[in-house]
N, C-alpha and C positions, 0 to 999 in steps of 0.2 A: 107041343111034347108038353109031357107033363110035369114040369117043374126037374126033368133030368135032363142029363148033356150026352151027347154023343160023344166029344170032344173032351179030352185029357188034359189040360195042361200042363208043364213041366218046367223045374225049372224058376227062374226068375217073374213066373207069366200068372194072367188071372185070366178066368174066361169070361167074355163080352157077350150076353146075350140079348138080343134084340128081336121085339115079337111087332112086327108090324099088322094093321089092318089097311088093307088098300083101299083108297075110296074107285071109284066108275074108272078113272085114269091110270092106274099103279105105274107104267112105263115115264110116267111124268114125278112120280120118287125116285129121291136121289139122297144119299146117306155119303160121311165120311167122315174118319178117323185121323186129327192130326196132330199131331207134335206139337205141344204148346209152343216151349223154346224157339225150335225150327220149325216155322208155320210153310215151308217150302214142303217140308217133308209132309206126306199123305202118309200113312202106312195102311188104312186102308180103305177102299169105298164102291160103292157098289157097282161103278162099270157095264149099266144095262144090265144088272142085275134084272130088273124089276120091268125088266120088255118079255113082251111077252104070256106074262103074268093075267091072270083074270082079276079082271075087278072084281067088290067088297069082295075080297078073300084073308084070309090072315096064312100069313108068312113067320116063318122060325129062320132066322140066321146067328151063329156064333162065330166067335174068333181068340184065338188065346192074343193076349193083347200083352207088355211088358211091364210089371210093376215100378217100373226105375224111373218112367217117364209120367208127362205129367197130359193130359191126350184131351181134346178140345172132341166134344160128336158135336154134328152138325145135320139134319134132315131137314130138306129145304123141298116143295111143289111147287112145278113152276107151271102148276095151272091152279092153283086155288079153290078157282071158283065151282071147284064141283065136288 
């Protein structure tokens, strides 16, 4: 994307934009956004979004997130040696 958004957020929310450059094993990459106050609640997670992706490519994801929540973003690579 060229800095633009394909999604308009309404009400009390803002657009979270994530741009990732995958290594050779994109299926090893996962992320999640959790509510910091209630860590049991996962607001958004990759849920196999990276499976089947080509290696060494860029991908862009976006999601409207609530403004009134304190959220934490975690990104993991289950095989960081690649």
